[in-house]
N, C-alpha and C positions, 0 to 999 in steps of 0.2 A: 538392503531391502531391494529385491529385483524391480526394474521399472514395470515389467509386465504385471507384477503384483499389484503395484501402486496405481496403475491404470485401471485394474480391474475395480479396486475400490472406489476410485473416482467415478467410473462409469455408474457403478452401483448407487452411489450417493446422489449422482445427478439423474438418476431413473432412465439411464439408456441402455441398460441389459434388456434382452428380450425374455420371454416368460420362462424359457428352459434355463438361460444363464442364470437369471435371478434366483431360481429355485435351488439350483446347484449351489450358488454362491450362499444363500441363507442356510442350506443344510451345512455346509462347512463350517459357517460363522457359528452355528449353534453349538458346534463342537470345539471351538477354538477361542478361548477367552482372550488371547492376544490379538487375534483378528477383530473380535468385537470392540476392543479399545482402540485399535487403528481405525476403524470404521466411525466410532465415535469422534475421536480427533479430528478425522477429515470433515465429518459433518460440522463440527465447530468452526474449522478453517473455513468452509463454504459460507457459514453464518457470518464470519468476520469479513469476508469479502463484501458480502450483502451490506453489512454495517458501512463499510467504506463507500460503496455506491451510493446508499442512501444519503450519508453525510454530505458527499460531494455534490449530489443532485440538489439537495435542500439548499447548499451554499450558493450553487450556480443560479438556482431560481431566484433566490433572495436578491443576489447581485445583479440580475436581468430585469428585476421589476422596472417598467417603463412608465412613467407619469405621462399620460396624454397631454400634448401642449394646449394651451388655450387658444382659442381661434380669435384671431383680430380681424378687424374691418379691413377689407380689401384695399389696397393702394393702387395708384396708377401703375400700368403695365411698365412703363419706363423705368420707373424706380425697382420694380421687381427685376427686371432685366440687368440693371446695374448691380443689384445685389448678388445676383447668380454669378455674374461675371467677376466680381470682387472675390466671391468664395472660391471660384476656381483658380483665380490668380493667387490667393492666398494659399491654396493647396499645392499648387505647383511651385510657388516662389519660394515658400517659407516652410511649409509643413511636411513637404514630401520626404524629406530626409528622416523624419521622426518614425515614418512607417517602414523604413528599412532597417532600423535598429532592432536588434534582437534582444531579450532580455537576458541579464546576466546570470551566470551559473548560481550565484547567490539568491537571486531573485527567484530562479526556477525552483532551487531547493525550498525555499521558504513556501513557495505556493503549493508545492506537491508533497512535501513532507507532513506527516501527521504520526504520532506513535501508534503502534498496533494495538488494538484492544485486548484486553485479557480475556482470551477465549479458552483457556486450558484449565483455569483454576479460580472461577469467579468466586469471590469472597463475601461473607457476611460480616459487617463491622461488629455486630453484637458478640460473634464467637471469637474474637481475637486472642482471647488468654489460651483457648484449646487448639490453636492452629499449630501445625508443625513448621519447620524452618521455611521450606519452599512455599508454603501458603503465606507466610509472613513476608517473604520476598515479593510475591505477586500482590499483596496488599500494599505494600510501599510502592510497587510500580504503579498501582492503580491511583495512590495519591501523588503521583509524581514525584515521589521522594527518591530519586534515581540513585543516589549516593548510597541510601540505606538498601536498596534492593541489590545494588553491586556488592556491597559489604556481606550481605547474607549469601548471595550467590558463590562468592569466592570462597566461603567456608566449606562449600560441598565439594568433596573429592571427585565425585563422578555425577554429571548432570546429563539428563537426557537432552537430545537435541531440541525438543521444543522448549526447555528452560534456557538452554544456550541461546536461542533464538532472542528471549525476551533480555537477557542478559547484554546481548549485542545491542538491542535498542537503548537499553540503559546506557551503555558506554556512548552509543551515538549521541543521546541526549547531554551527556556530559562532555561531548566533544574529545572523547578518547577515540579517535578514529582508527588508531592500529590496533587495538583490542576488538574493536567493533568489527574491523573487516576481517580479522582472523576468526572470530567466532561466527559470522556470516558464512564465510567460506566453509567452514566445517559443517555448519548446517546444511548447506547447499549440497555438499559431497556426501553427507550422510544418506541421501536418498529418501529422507522423511518426506512423505507426500503432503502432509499438511504445510510444511514450511519451505519446500523446495524452490517454488517460485517467489514466495515474500522475501526470502532471504536474498534473492537475486535482485529484486526490486530494490530493496534497501541498500545493497551495494552500489547500484547505480545512483541513488540519492546521495549516498556517502561520498561519492567521487565528485559530484557536483558541489557538496559543501566544502571540499577541498580544492575546488576550481580545476578539476581535472576532467574536462569536458570530453576529451578523446576517449578515455577509459569508460565514462559514462556511457558515450555513444555505442561503444563496443559491446557493454553489457545489455542495453537496451535492445540492440540488434539480436544478441542471443535470445533474450525474452520473446522477441517477435517470432524467431525461428523455432524455438522449442517450448515456449511457455504454453500455459492454458489460456482459454479464450480472454479472460478477464485481463490477466497481465499482458497479453498481447496488445489488446487495446490501449491499455495505460501506457505501455512502452511506445506505442505509435503515436499517440498524443504527445507525449513528452519529447520524443525525437523530432517531431515537426517543430518544436519551438527552439531546438538547439541549432 
């Protein structure tokens, strides 16, 4: 898929086309079923990004709740001065080195990693018996039964890049890093607009899981230079921690 084509889909889904461009695109889409599917997939991908944003925002807000301290009666000024001096001394004498320490690669991986939500094949539990194989694989993925999902994916002789992406995440969950890396690279190189940047993001996290910080930094820098706005910001945030 040509990059110009994927960029046009992205701009349409984000509402960035002008009136003439939008009309021309929708006229073309009305006559092209494949383009309609690509647009729906990209819209689902953007919804998945919003899911991540909302989840992270909720988590950060819950972690940043501050309980106002109980106000105590005033003490003598001299006591307050000694308390401040002691605090400063403690900071420079004992605690300063703690602020210089960076989190480990493993800690960063645990902080930033979460499995990508199922946005291509949402499933209803009540209809499991009538599902095709790939729907059953995605159901197993949603249930966090990653071994079962992998087993079903591996039986398929030809997988679309979107399913390869979820197979890669399942391998990552089971710590099969080599197979996960291979599939993530294939998805990124396929040019699939929905998973091009998520696949690169998870490659960076995979390298953190393997304590390969230099490679993770290289991939994050690529995201900053080439990725969409969402993953550019994510990459900048994580890179500051490394």
